[in-house]
C-alpha positions, 0 to 999 in steps of 0.5 A: 505518538504520531506513527507517521512522524515516527516513520519520518524520524526513523528514516532520518535516523538511518539504522542498520535496518535501512541497509540496502541489503535488507531491501529485498527482504522487506520487499518480499515481506510486502509481496508475501503479505499481499499474495497471502490472500491466495494461500489456504493458511492465510492467518498463519502466513499473515501472522508470521509476516506481522511478527517478522516485521515487528521483530525487525523493527524492535531489533533495530530499536524502533519501538515507537513505530511499533507502538504507534502503528499498533495504536493506529491500527486498533483505533481504526480497525478495532471499531470496524471489527466490533461493528462487523461482529455486532451486525453478524459477520462471521468471526473467522472471516473478521479475524482473517481480514484483520490479520491480512490488513495488519500484516500488510500494514506492518510490512509496508511500515517496515519498508517505508520507515527503513528505506531511504528515498535514495535506496528506493530510487536506486532500486526502482529507478528515479523516474518510477518513484516520481511517476508513482508519487505523482500519479497515485491520487490521479489514478483513483480520481481519474477512474472515478470521473470516467466511471461517472461520465459513463453513468451520466451517459446512461452506460452502467458497468456491472460487476456481474458482467465484467466485460461491461467494464471494457469501454470504461477501462479503455477510456481509463487507459487513454487518460492514464497514458495522457497523464504519464506522458505529461509527467514524463515531459515535466521530468525531462524539462527538469533535466532528469533522464 
């Protein structure tokens, strides 16, 4: 089954896991999953988060999402892990990265599958949700374009010298502020505050 279709169907079903009281729990699972990269016991924490997310989905009768998510994960990350091991990557590092990726994916799936748009708007505010949805693709493309324009002028920012990214970041922040002001104007033109 298509996991994205299962997520959309789950949102329309409105189970008890979609209760606004659970939103804080779901957000804390996402935050813990993302921050677990800094903890010494990464594998234990990420495995616990994955199990918690899967058990919550299974408890509220969302087995199709769990199966779809696991199959999607296996078909995308499985070959990458196999190639990494084949080409000599350290097995413990591969397990660590795989566990981190799966916990982040499962906690995000839990949040997106069980939180309605109305709940997201009340939690974050309507404008915030519109800003994020409208800007994600633009943010990535904009940074890439700005970096390419600096390279075409002969300026090369290097990861070993983080301060060399300062001019690129200043141009990026300017471009983002321009885009956000345009989004803000379009939201106000539609009558939202």
